[in-house]
LUMFI-849667 format. One record per atom (N, C-alpha, C, O): residue number from 1; residue in one letter; x, y, z. Coordinates in steps of 0.2 Angstrom, whole numbers, plus 5000, padded with zeros to 4 digits. Each point is the difference from the previous one (the first is absolute). Layout:
BEGIN
nr,rest,c1,c2,c3
NUM,a,X,Y,Z
...
// end
This chain:
BEGIN
nr,rest,c1,c2,c3
1,m,4832,4853,5052
1,m,5005,5005,5002
1,m,4997,5004,5005
1,m,4994,5001,4999
2,e,5010,5002,5006
2,e,4997,5004,5005
2,e,5004,5006,5000
2,e,5006,5000,5000
3,l,4990,5005,5001
3,l,5003,5008,5000
3,l,4998,5001,5007
3,l,4994,5000,5002
4,e,5011,5003,5002
4,e,4997,5003,5006
4,e,5002,5007,5001
4,e,5005,5003,4999
5,y,4990,5001,5004
5,y,5001,5007,5000
5,y,4999,5002,5007
5,y,4995,4998,5003
6,e,5010,5005,5000
6,e,4998,5003,5006
6,e,4997,5007,5001
6,e,5003,5005,4997
7,g,4992,4996,5007
7,g,4997,5006,5001
7,g,5001,5004,5006
7,g,5004,4998,5004
8,d,4993,5007,4998
8,d,5002,5003,5006
8,d,4999,4995,5007
8,d,5003,5000,5005
9,r,4991,4996,4995
9,r,5000,4995,5005
9,r,4998,4993,4998
9,r,5000,4995,5004
10,s,5000,5004,4990
10,s,4999,4994,4997
10,s,5004,4997,4995
10,s,5004,5004,4997
11,q,4995,4989,5002
11,q,5004,4997,4994
11,q,4995,4997,4995
11,q,4995,4996,5002
12,t,5006,5006,4992
12,t,4995,4997,4996
12,t,5003,4996,4995
12,t,5006,5001,4998
13,v,4991,4993,5000
13,v,5003,4994,4995
13,v,4995,5000,4995
13,v,4994,5000,5001
14,v,5010,5000,4993
14,v,4995,5000,4994
14,v,5003,4993,4997
14,v,5006,4999,4999
15,r,4990,4997,4999
15,r,5002,4993,4997
15,r,4998,5001,4992
15,r,4994,5002,4999
16,f,5010,4996,4996
16,f,5000,4999,4994
16,f,5001,4993,4998
16,f,5004,4997,5003
17,h,4993,5001,4991
17,h,5002,4994,4997
17,h,5006,5003,4996
17,h,5000,5006,4998
18,l,5005,4990,5000
18,l,5006,5002,4997
18,l,5000,5004,4995
18,l,5004,5005,4999
19,q,4991,4992,4996
19,q,4999,5004,4993
19,q,4996,5006,5002
19,q,5001,5005,4996
20,c,4995,4996,5009
20,c,4997,5006,5001
20,c,5005,5006,5003
20,c,4999,5006,4998
21,q,5005,4991,5005
21,q,5005,5004,5003
21,q,5005,5003,4995
21,q,5002,5006,4999
22,a,4999,4989,4996
22,a,5004,5003,4995
22,a,4996,5005,4995
22,a,5004,5005,4998
23,v,4991,4994,5001
23,v,4995,5006,4997
23,v,5001,5007,5004
23,v,5002,5005,4997
24,w,4995,4994,5010
24,w,5000,5005,5004
24,w,5008,5004,4999
24,w,5000,5006,4999
25,d,5005,4990,5002
25,d,5007,5003,5001
25,d,5002,5004,4993
25,d,5004,5004,5000
26,e,4993,4993,4993
26,e,5002,5003,4995
26,e,4996,5007,4999
26,e,5003,5005,4998
27,v,4991,4995,5004
27,v,4995,5006,5000
27,v,5003,5005,5004
27,v,5000,5006,4999
28,r,5003,4992,5008
28,r,5003,5004,5005
28,r,5005,5004,4997
28,r,5001,5006,5001
29,q,5003,4990,4997
29,q,5007,5003,4997
29,q,4999,5004,4993
29,q,5004,5004,4999
30,a,4991,4994,4997
30,a,4999,5004,4995
30,a,4996,5007,5000
30,a,4999,5004,4996
31,r,4998,4997,5011
31,r,4996,5005,5001
31,r,5005,5007,5000
31,r,5005,4999,5002
32,s,4993,5006,4995
32,s,5002,5006,4999
32,s,4999,5005,5005
32,s,4994,4999,5002
33,s,5010,5006,5001
33,s,4999,5004,5005
33,s,5002,5007,4996
33,s,5004,5001,4996
34,p,4992,5004,5006
34,p,5003,5006,4997
34,p,5006,5003,5004
34,p,5003,5005,4998
35,w,4998,4993,5008
35,w,5005,5001,5004
35,w,5007,4997,4998
35,w,5000,4994,4998
36,t,5005,5011,5002
36,t,5007,4997,4998
36,t,5005,5001,5006
36,t,5000,5005,5003
37,l,5003,4990,4999
37,l,5005,5001,5005
37,l,5005,5005,4999
37,l,5003,4999,4994
38,v,4999,5006,5011
38,v,5005,5004,4999
38,v,5007,4995,4999
38,v,5005,5003,4996
39,s,4996,4992,5007
39,s,5006,4997,5001
39,s,5001,4996,4992
39,s,5005,4998,4998
40,q,4989,5002,4998
40,q,5000,4997,4993
40,q,5001,5005,4995
40,q,5003,4999,4994
41,e,4994,5007,5008
41,e,5000,5005,4994
41,e,4999,5007,5004
41,e,4996,5000,5004
42,l,5007,5005,4994
42,l,4999,5007,5002
42,l,4994,5003,4995
42,l,5000,4998,4995
43,p,4996,5007,5008
43,p,4996,5003,4995
43,p,5004,5005,4996
43,p,5006,5002,5003
44,p,4992,5000,4991
44,p,5004,5006,4997
44,p,5001,5007,5004
44,p,4995,5001,5003
45,l,5010,5002,4996
45,l,5001,5006,5003
45,l,4995,5005,4997
45,l,4998,4999,4994
46,l,5000,5005,5010
46,l,4995,5006,4999
46,l,4993,4998,4998
46,l,4997,5003,4996
47,h,5001,4991,5006
47,h,4994,4998,4999
47,h,4996,4999,5007
47,h,5003,4996,5004
48,i,4991,5006,4997
48,i,4996,4998,5006
48,i,4998,4994,5000
48,i,4996,4998,4995
49,v,5006,4998,5010
49,v,4997,4993,5001
49,v,4996,4999,5007
49,v,5001,5005,5004
50,e,4996,4991,4996
50,e,4996,4998,5007
50,e,5005,4994,5003
50,e,5002,4995,4996
51,a,5000,5006,5010
51,a,5005,4996,5003
51,a,4997,4998,5007
51,a,4997,5003,5003
52,r,5005,4991,4999
52,r,4999,4997,5007
52,r,5006,5001,5003
52,r,5005,4998,4998
53,l,4995,5005,5008
53,l,5006,5002,5003
53,l,5000,4997,5008
53,l,4995,5002,5004
54,t,5010,4995,4998
54,t,5000,4998,5008
54,t,5003,5006,5004
54,t,5005,5003,4998
55,l,4991,4997,5007
55,l,5002,5004,5004
55,l,5003,4998,5006
55,l,5003,5004,5004
56,s,4996,4991,4998
56,s,5003,4995,5005
56,s,4999,4993,4999
56,s,4996,4999,4995
57,t,5006,4997,5008
57,t,4999,4993,4999
57,t,4992,4998,5000
57,t,4998,4996,4996
58,q,4998,5008,5007
58,q,4993,4998,5000
58,q,4994,5005,4997
58,q,4994,4999,5000
59,r,5010,5006,4997
59,r,4995,5005,4997
59,r,5002,5002,4993
59,r,5006,5001,4999
60,a,4990,4999,4997
60,a,5000,5003,4993
60,a,4995,5004,4997
60,a,4995,4999,5002
61,i,5007,5006,4992
61,i,4996,5004,4998
61,i,5000,4999,4993
61,i,5006,4999,4997
62,i,4989,5003,4999
62,i,5000,5002,4993
62,i,5001,5007,4998
62,i,4996,5004,5003
63,l,5008,4999,4994
63,l,5002,5007,4998
63,l,5001,5001,4994
63,l,5003,4995,4996
64,n,4995,5011,5000
64,n,5003,5002,4994
64,n,5008,5003,5001
64,n,5001,5004,5005
65,v,5003,4993,4991
65,v,5007,5001,5001
65,v,5003,5001,4993
65,v,4997,4998,4995
66,m,5009,5006,5005
66,m,5004,5002,4994
66,m,5007,4998,5001
66,m,5002,5001,5006
67,r,5001,4996,4990
67,r,5007,4998,5001
67,r,5004,5006,4996
67,r,4998,5002,4994
68,v,5007,5002,5009
68,v,5004,5005,4996
68,v,5007,4999,5003
68,v,5001,4998,5005
69,n,5004,5006,4991
69,n,5006,5000,5001
69,n,5001,5007,5005
69,n,4996,5005,5000
70,h,5008,4995,5005
70,h,5002,5005,5004
70,h,5006,5004,4996
70,h,5006,4998,5000
71,g,4992,5007,4997
71,g,5005,5004,4997
71,g,5001,4995,4992
71,g,4997,4995,4999
72,d,5007,5008,4998
72,d,5001,4996,4993
72,d,5003,4993,4999
72,d,4998,4996,4996
73,t,5007,5003,5009
73,t,5003,4993,5001
73,t,4999,4996,5008
73,t,5002,4994,5001
74,g,4994,5010,5002
74,g,5000,4998,5007
74,g,4996,4993,5001
74,g,4998,4997,4995
75,p,5001,5001,5011
75,p,4997,4994,5001
75,p,4991,5000,4998
75,p,4997,5005,5000
76,i,5001,4989,4999
76,i,4992,5001,5000
76,i,4996,5002,5007
76,i,5002,4998,5005
77,v,4994,5006,4994
77,v,4996,5002,5005
77,v,4992,4998,4999
77,v,4998,5001,4995
78,w,4999,4997,5010
78,w,4993,4998,4999
78,w,4996,5007,5003
78,w,5001,5001,5006
79,l,4995,5001,4991
79,l,4995,5007,5002
79,l,4994,4997,5001
79,l,4997,4995,4996
80,n,4999,5009,5009
80,n,4994,4999,5002
80,n,4997,5004,4994
80,n,5002,5006,5000
81,v,4993,4993,4996
81,v,4997,5004,4995
81,v,4995,5006,5002
81,v,5000,5005,4998
82,t,4997,4992,5008
82,t,4995,5006,5003
82,t,5004,5006,5003
82,t,4998,5006,5000
83,t,5008,4992,5002
83,t,5004,5006,5005
83,t,5006,5002,4996
83,t,5003,5005,5001
84,n,4999,4991,4995
84,n,5006,5002,4994
84,n,5007,5000,5005
84,n,5005,5003,4999
85,s,4994,4992,5006
85,s,5005,5000,5004
85,s,5003,4994,5000
85,s,4996,4995,4999
86,p,5011,5003,5003
86,p,5002,4993,5002
86,p,4997,4996,5004
86,p,4998,5003,5005
87,l,5001,4990,4994
87,l,4996,4996,5005
87,l,5005,4998,5006
87,l,5006,4999,4998
88,p,4992,5002,5008
88,p,5005,4998,5006
88,p,5003,4994,4999
88,p,4998,4995,4996
89,a,5008,5006,5007
89,a,5006,4993,4999
89,a,4996,4993,5002
89,a,5002,4995,4997
90,n,4994,5005,5007
90,n,4997,4994,5003
90,n,4994,4998,4995
90,n,4997,4995,5002
91,w,5001,5009,4993
91,w,4995,4998,4995
91,w,5003,4996,4994
91,w,5002,5003,4995
92,q,4997,4991,5005
92,q,5004,4996,4995
92,q,4994,4997,4993
92,q,4995,4997,5002
93,p,5006,5005,4993
93,p,4996,4998,4994
93,p,5001,4992,4999
93,p,5005,4999,4999
94,v,4990,4997,5002
94,v,5000,4994,4999
94,v,4999,4997,4992
94,v,5003,4996,4997
95,e,4991,5007,5002
95,e,4997,4998,4993
95,e,4996,5006,4996
95,e,4998,5004,5004
96,w,5001,4997,4990
96,w,4997,5006,4997
96,w,4996,4997,4995
96,w,5000,4995,4998
97,r,4996,5010,4999
97,r,4996,4998,4994
97,r,4998,5007,4996
97,r,4999,5005,5003
98,p,5000,4995,4990
98,p,4999,5007,4997
98,p,4992,5003,5003
98,p,4995,4997,5002
99,v,5006,5009,4997
99,v,4993,5004,5001
99,v,4999,5003,4993
99,v,5004,5004,4997
100,a,4990,4995,5001
100,a,4999,5002,4993
100,a,4999,5008,5001
100,a,4998,5003,5004
101,d,5005,4999,4990
101,d,4999,5007,4997
101,d,5004,5005,5007
101,d,4997,5005,5002
102,q,5009,4992,5001
102,q,5002,5004,5005
102,q,5008,5000,4998
102,q,5004,4998,5005
103,q,4998,5004,4990
103,q,5006,5001,4999
103,q,5003,5007,4998
103,q,4997,5004,4997
104,l,5009,4997,5007
104,l,5003,5007,4999
104,l,5003,5001,4993
104,l,5001,4995,4996
105,p,5000,5012,5003
105,p,5004,5000,4994
105,p,5006,4997,4999
105,p,5003,4999,5005
106,t,5001,4999,4989
106,t,5006,4997,4999
106,t,5005,5006,5003
106,t,4998,5005,5002
107,p,5008,4993,4999
107,p,5006,5006,5002
107,p,5001,5004,4994
107,p,5000,5006,5002
108,a,4999,4993,4992
108,a,5000,5004,4994
108,a,4995,5005,5001
108,a,5001,5006,4999
109,e,4993,4992,5003
109,e,4995,5005,5001
109,e,5000,5005,5005
109,e,4997,5005,5000
110,l,5007,4993,5005
110,l,5002,5004,5006
110,l,5006,5005,4999
110,l,5001,5004,5004
111,a,5003,4995,4990
111,a,5005,5004,4998
111,a,4999,5007,5001
111,a,4995,5003,4999
112,p,5010,5001,5004
112,p,5000,5007,5002
112,p,4999,5004,4993
112,p,5003,4998,4995
113,g,4993,5007,5004
113,g,4999,5004,4995
113,g,4994,4997,4995
113,g,4999,5003,4995
114,r,4998,4991,5007
114,r,4995,4998,4997
114,r,4993,5004,5002
114,r,4999,5000,5006
115,a,4997,5002,4990
115,a,4994,5004,5001
115,a,4995,4995,5003
115,a,4999,4994,4998
116,s,4998,5009,5008
116,s,4993,4996,5002
116,s,4995,5000,4997
116,s,4999,5006,4997
117,h,4996,4989,5002
117,h,4994,5001,4997
117,h,4994,5000,5005
117,h,4994,4998,4999
118,r,5008,5003,5007
118,r,4995,5000,5006
118,r,4998,5007,5001
118,r,5003,5004,4998
119,a,4990,4997,5004
119,a,4997,5007,5000
119,a,5002,5003,5007
119,a,4998,5006,5002
// end
């Protein structure tokens, strides 16, 4: 079995015995990634996540973002957590992963009239 990989300037060929390729392919497919594709699942609302965003066809960044509703029933908006402003229209989330201990209060905790515990 031969697998061909094209790089920037060269092409690499990797050769496997058929049984070795089967083992390699099984491990490759079973590997778990901390990243979830946005096309497969959206992050929960009001939770900070780390997202890989495309800025153009050749540029991407990783940024902490949050998914919120615009108003009570409006469309979903992605916010830059650092600036608390909507992402520019050409910044598209591709994949995301949880950020440990970076969760915002639930909507019930944000309800008006609820006392704040912050100093």
